[in-house]
Steps between C-alpha positions, in 0.01 A plus 500: 500500500419514872871521577521820294189640666638421848831666410310807379310527829820459707680765297206739539509449877878561504453825306228612742716416803794691352278803442353491854834449679739703284260728312667379180321417176638412156228540241698323226563195717135498610381506138740220405340267754191483278709298255437210737126538448547523123711182505234317706225598256719397204563158656124458550412568138790296359393207718143536371633468144697191599187346654331506158799324347502235773126428464528488122815282496508209257812283452713517190636169370566323829390160632594588860280632775520879488363826641577869464610696808568865427366680809451437873268786604167344405416154630321372190468142383775449245411239235700177510544310173621157403611552142215699342235372738401704804489263799469737794637812666750628756412774745691669781270524802506663845344330801434839661447829318775684692754240381479660157622838626781349708613293203510801268695701758751236611533252214311232311611208720307628804176301555559307177191304402354400167230290337546258212184400319552196278213337314234436769726536804615798708830496688584765760848562642467685832770627740540298819659595828855374539740518792545844656800690356559223244636587157280227349164576341217249523179443304207258498354367175125446464303321229139606470515633857664191654865498617715261300859609572757744626792695358800680648813680392838348587728784603833385643867590480573244228231633265587860580869452416408329170244775419242223479126528562311193618136428586360165619138408424347191665172358367410190701807275486645668191766769546589741219790741509559805287843658449643799321795732506429845641642656183280317246127463436528129414339272762527122510263250665624177656363178644814287530578618148409809297136479386424857399611857450376856473661778299426805289437453130808721445724726708276810521163331444210512746373165373571221747531142372446196720579137423411226748522125467142403577321830432371499857393811685721410797814504288404834347426642846858419607643696205254789536567536871874519436448759225270720710713482813855519366467650150233761573293351217 
């Protein structure tokens, strides 16, 4: 929405500059710019409708972990279920308020952070500073306010050529890796062997299904981080 609003302001300034410099004004073109405002308002109200669906989501005949993700404008807590039992929530967060505007303008991977609440525990995934001019992204993982691990993307020539996305998550001495093709929404989780996966319930569904070996929050965090960063989930 903010991207449309910013475009509207820039176009208005361009029209004003054209009028001042060249004394030229096209009333039809000027009127058409307000379509950007209409589109922004439409996105707002559609997202509000999707929020109600996300909050009211209940699973339909699945034993997997699942949540509904239909919109990205409002940072609400999206219910997380195991089968038909609600066990927690997932929420996109922003460490600083201005991060929200930058993210909406430039893309959802900027300042990526989220909170996973599971049973009585709260896990936060927060961006961390990496090497200057590095293509890698870094995060720290906190449990109930205490740091417990780190995560980073693995962007190299080999993965790029294979159209492969990879993230490494280290919790203590345990290292998890997630992998997926850039052209699919299916994500796999590995710890020496495959121990989990995340996918949509069907091709055009907004319901995300997670399966992990030990039903631990750390394993789900690895899959969620990959989905939010690479799949714009």
